[in-house]
N, C-alpha and C positions, 0 to 999 in steps of 0.2 A: 466435836474433834474426839473425846474419848469414846462414843459410841461406835465412831466410825472406825477407829482403831481397833476396837473390840471385835468389831465385826469381820475382817480382816484375819485376827489373830484364830477365831473359832474356825473362819473358813479354810484356813491353813493346815489347822490341827489335823492329825492323822486319826482316822476311825481307830476303832479299839479293836484290836486282834484282827486287820484285814486279811491276813492272809487265811486264816480258818475261816472266813466268810468266803474268799473267793475261790478255794481249794477245791470245794465239791462241785461248783457249778464248772471250771476249766477242765477237771479231771472227767466228768459224766460228760460233756462233751467230747472231749479226747475219745473216749469208750464209745460215744455214740458215731464218729466217724470211721473207727475202726470196725465196728461192728458192720457199717454199709458197706466198707469195701470187702469185706470176708462175705458177704451176702453176694457181691455182684461177681467175685471170684467162684462162690461156690456155684450159682448159676452157669457160670462160662464153663464150668468144670463137669456139669451134668448133662450137657449137650451131647447129642448122638456123635457128632463128629468131631468131638475136642480133643485137641492136641493135649491131653492129660499131663504128659511130662513136662510141658512148657508151662502149664499152669501151677503144677506142682511147686517147678522153680521159682516162680513168679512169686507165689504166696510163700516161701519159704525167706525169699529175698524181703518181701514186704514186713513179715513177722519178726525178723531179725532187727529189720531197719528200724520201726515203731518203737521195738522194747528199749534198744539202745539210745534211740535219740529222743524219745518221748515219754516212755513209760517210765523207764529207770528214772530218768532227772526229776519226774513227778516227784517222786517218792524221796530224792536226796532231801537229806536233814528230819526226815521223820524220826522220830524220838525211837530209840531201842529199848523194849521193856521183855523182861523174860516171859510173861504172859501175855505180850500184847498181841493184839487179834483186831485192830482197825483195817476197815479196808477202804479207807480215805486218806491219803497222803496228806501229810501235816496235821491231822486230827488224831491224837490219842499217841499210843504206842504199839509197835510192832516187833514179834520175835521173829528171829533168822528164818525159820520156816514158813511162818505164815506171809512173810514179805515175799518168797520165793514164790509159792505157789500161788497167791493171790496176781503175782504178777504174770504169771502163765495163764490164769482165768483170764484174767482182764482182755489180754490179747486175742483172746477168743477160743482157748482149748476147754472142753465140759470135763472138768475134772474136780473131783472131790478137795478142795484145796485144804480145807481144815483136815482131812484125815492125811492126807498126805504131810501134812506140816508134823503131825504126832507122830510119824514114822521114825525109826532110825533112817537117819539121811541114804544109807546105802539100799535099804527097801525103797523108799521112795525113788532112787534114782534108776531101780531095776523097772519100777514100774512106769517109767516115760522112756528110758533109752534101751535100745536094742543088746542083746549081750553083746554081739561083736563092737559094739560103741563105748564101752564101760571097761576102763583100766585103773588097776588096783596098784597102791604105791606104800610101800612100808619104810621109813626112816630115808626116804629119796632126798636127794640133794634136789635143789631148785634148780640146776641145770638139767637134770634128768627131766624132771616135771616140763621145763621150756622147751625140751627136746619131743616131749609126746605132743604138745599142741602145733610144734611147727609142723613135725610128721603128720598130724589128723587134719590140720589146715584151719582154716578162718570161721568163724562159727559161734553158737553158745554152748555154754558146756554148764553141767549142773555139777557140782563140786561137794560132797560130804565130807567132813572133816573129822576129828576126835570128837568133837560135841558141838557139830556145827553146819550149817549149808549154806551156798551162797553161789552166785554164778560167775564163772569166767567169761569174759568177753574178750576172742582172738582174732586179730585182725593185722593189718601192715604194721601197725606200731607196736606191736607184741601183745600182752596179756594184763587185763585190769581184772582183780576182784570186785564184783558189785553184791552188797551183802547188806544186812542190817545187824552192824556192828556192837558186840558187846565191849569192846576193847575202850579203855578210857585214856584220852579221847579218842574217838567222836562221840561212842553211845547213841548212833545214830544212821541210818542208811548211807551208804557211800560207794563211791566208785575211787579205787585206790591200787597202785601196782601190784601185783603180786609178791614179789622180793621185799614189802616193807613191813613193817609192823602190825603184822595182822595174824588171825586164825590160820588162813591159807598157810604162809611162810612159817608158823610155829607148831601145825598140826605133824603127828607123827604117822598117822594114819589119812590116807587120802583115796576116796574111790570119784572117779570123773567119769561122767559120760556125758557124751556129744548128743545135743538135742537135733530135733528136725528134722530127722531120717524121713524119706519118703512116707513110710507108715505113719507116722505122727501126723505129718501133711495132710496126710489121705483122710484123716481123722477130723481135722479141722476145717479141711474142703467138705466134709461131708457132714460134718455137724455131730458127730458120733463122741458118745458117752467114754470116758476111760474106766474101766472096770477094774479095781484093785485085784492084784493076783498075791504081791510079795506084803508080810508083813502087816498085815490089816487087824490081826488081832493083840499087837503089839504098840505099846506109847514109846516115843523116842527117847532117847537118854539125852536130855536138854541142859547142857551148862550154860547155854548162853542166853 
């Protein structure tokens, strides 16, 4: 009887650190699925009589959806570390810049994520977003910031702050700040309201660039590398 009971207890016991074992497999499978769809869209885009405008639009919607619904959630809860450079959600720690630019790399953009993570956030944004889609705010109210997002429309924004960087997802529900947070709590990758206790609300200087314009999506569809133009010799001022 004791042997039978022991068998059931051991069978029911959780494996040691199951999340760390499961994450690499599930995340790699997700990235493989995204890469497969990217290849499909790339092939369509290269056809001689392709409706390239329609394919760019489809690719933009796909990239945004998979980031918001799959890649970002996979990273939620990953521990923040000042020098964190993990490339696997849930394993090790990740600094704000490494989270942001690893996520963009993982969705299929051929960019030097480690170099971007070490730049001043404003320079990093200038390497990815067109000048006309970048807005700077000094000591602006949250109402002014919200008005900017409302007028600029739904999509994904890269936000460089006093000493931090993260994403703003703006949709019908308003804006949310997705970042590797050095605030305690959570000291982890999170998605939280813009106007909450976080670096976005508390920063005095904000640089906001809207991502995924046509030029950026053409690079995704063409498999083109991003060449860094701004701030390539300067390290980031990182207090996160």
